[in-house]
C-alpha positions as CSV (number, residue, x, y, z in Angstrom):
1,P,-25.3,-8.8,20.7
2,E,-27.6,-11.7,20.3
3,D,-26.6,-12.4,16.6
4,V,-22.9,-12.9,17.4
5,H,-21.8,-16.5,17.2
6,V,-19.0,-17.5,19.5
7,P,-17.7,-21.0,18.7
8,Q,-17.8,-23.4,21.7
9,W,-14.0,-23.9,21.6
10,A,-13.5,-20.2,22.1
11,K,-15.9,-20.1,25.1
12,E,-13.9,-22.9,26.8
13,A,-10.4,-22.0,25.6
14,V,-7.6,-21.1,28.0
15,F,-5.7,-18.3,26.1
16,Y,-2.1,-17.3,26.4
17,H,-1.4,-13.8,25.0
18,I,1.9,-13.1,23.3
19,Y,3.1,-9.8,21.9
20,P,5.7,-11.3,19.6
21,Q,7.9,-8.3,19.1
22,G,8.5,-8.0,22.8
23,F,8.4,-11.7,23.7
24,F,11.1,-12.5,21.1
25,D,13.1,-9.3,21.5
26,A,12.6,-7.9,18.0
27,P,14.0,-4.5,17.2
28,F,11.5,-1.6,17.4
29,S,12.2,-0.1,14.0
30,N,11.4,-1.7,10.7
31,L,11.3,1.5,8.7
32,T,13.6,0.4,5.8
33,H,11.8,-2.8,5.1
34,D,14.9,-4.2,3.5
35,A,16.4,-6.0,6.5
36,P,16.8,-9.7,6.2
37,V,14.0,-11.9,7.5
38,T,14.8,-13.0,11.1
39,P,12.9,-16.1,12.2
40,R,12.3,-15.0,15.8
41,L,8.9,-16.6,15.8
42,A,10.5,-20.0,15.7
43,L,11.5,-19.4,19.3
44,I,7.9,-20.1,20.3
45,R,8.8,-23.8,19.9
46,D,10.7,-23.6,23.1
47,Y,7.4,-23.0,24.9
48,Y,5.2,-25.7,23.5
49,D,5.6,-28.0,26.4
50,H,5.1,-25.2,28.8
51,F,1.9,-24.2,27.2
52,E,0.6,-27.8,27.5
53,K,1.6,-28.0,31.2
54,L,-0.4,-24.8,31.8
55,G,-3.4,-26.2,30.0
56,I,-3.2,-23.6,27.3
57,T,-5.6,-24.4,24.4
58,A,-5.3,-21.1,22.4
59,I,-2.5,-18.7,21.6
60,Y,-3.4,-15.1,21.0
61,L,-0.7,-13.3,18.9
62,S,-0.8,-9.6,18.7
63,P,0.1,-8.3,16.0
64,I,2.4,-10.2,13.6
65,F,1.9,-8.4,10.3
66,E,4.5,-6.3,8.5
67,A,4.7,-2.9,10.2
68,D,7.0,0.1,10.6
69,T,7.4,0.0,14.4
70,H,5.3,-1.5,17.2
71,G,3.1,-3.7,15.0
72,Y,-0.1,-1.6,15.4
73,D,1.0,0.5,12.4
74,T,0.4,-2.3,9.9
75,L,1.6,-2.0,6.3
76,D,0.7,-5.4,4.9
77,Y,-2.0,-7.6,6.4
78,F,-0.9,-10.6,4.3
79,T,2.8,-10.7,5.3
80,V,4.4,-11.7,8.5
81,D,6.7,-9.0,9.8
82,R,10.3,-9.7,8.7
83,R,11.5,-9.1,12.3
84,L,9.5,-12.2,13.3
85,G,9.9,-14.5,10.3
86,D,7.9,-15.1,7.2
87,N,4.6,-16.6,6.1
88,A,6.1,-20.1,5.6
89,L,7.4,-20.2,9.2
90,F,4.1,-18.9,10.5
91,K,2.3,-21.7,8.8
92,E,4.7,-24.3,10.3
93,I,4.1,-22.8,13.7
94,V,0.4,-22.9,13.3
95,D,0.4,-26.5,12.1
96,E,2.6,-27.6,15.0
97,L,0.4,-25.9,17.5
98,H,-2.7,-27.4,15.9
99,E,-1.0,-30.9,16.2
100,R,-0.9,-30.2,20.0
101,G,-4.5,-29.2,20.1
102,I,-3.6,-25.5,20.5
103,R,-5.5,-23.0,18.4
104,V,-4.0,-19.7,17.1
105,V,-5.9,-16.4,17.1
106,L,-4.4,-13.2,15.5
107,D,-4.9,-9.6,16.5
108,G,-5.9,-8.2,13.2
109,V,-5.9,-4.5,14.1
110,F,-8.0,-3.8,11.0
111,N,-9.3,-0.4,12.2
112,H,-6.1,1.4,11.6
113,T,-2.8,1.2,9.7
114,G,0.6,2.9,9.6
115,V,1.3,6.1,7.8
116,N,3.2,4.1,5.1
117,H,0.3,1.7,4.4
118,H,-0.4,1.9,0.6
119,A,-4.0,3.0,1.1
120,F,-3.1,5.9,3.4
121,V,-0.3,7.0,1.1
122,D,-2.7,7.0,-1.8
123,L,-5.1,9.1,0.1
124,C,-2.4,11.6,1.0
125,V,-1.1,11.8,-2.5
126,N,-4.4,11.9,-4.4
127,G,-6.8,13.3,-1.9
128,A,-10.2,11.9,-0.8
129,G,-11.9,12.6,-4.1
130,K,-9.4,10.8,-6.2
131,S,-8.1,8.1,-3.9
132,H,-8.4,4.5,-5.0
133,F,-9.5,3.6,-1.5
């Protein structure tokens, strides 16, 4: 569409796509949500020089938010999945990549959630007429 603004950096960027759960060998299941945080996302640091050698100017991470399984069943859009790390680690990673001139884009997957997402649970419990969402 004509009214969509795409920043110039995005038009010129060389993207590298990473599916973090697979790339960093995270376990598939996260159903209990009480496992300790495992900072697998920190392993991306081993690739910084490689990204620069390839001329990468943007990293596309899909998805990184707290989820039950594969990541496309998001539970919390404000929390990094415990199988990958935590918000503080993610901020460090983003800052480090920015220092190298590499931007970070997240796959938000906002058009669907997991069955345990609070809004979906509320809908199932209260019904469409009484749901808070």
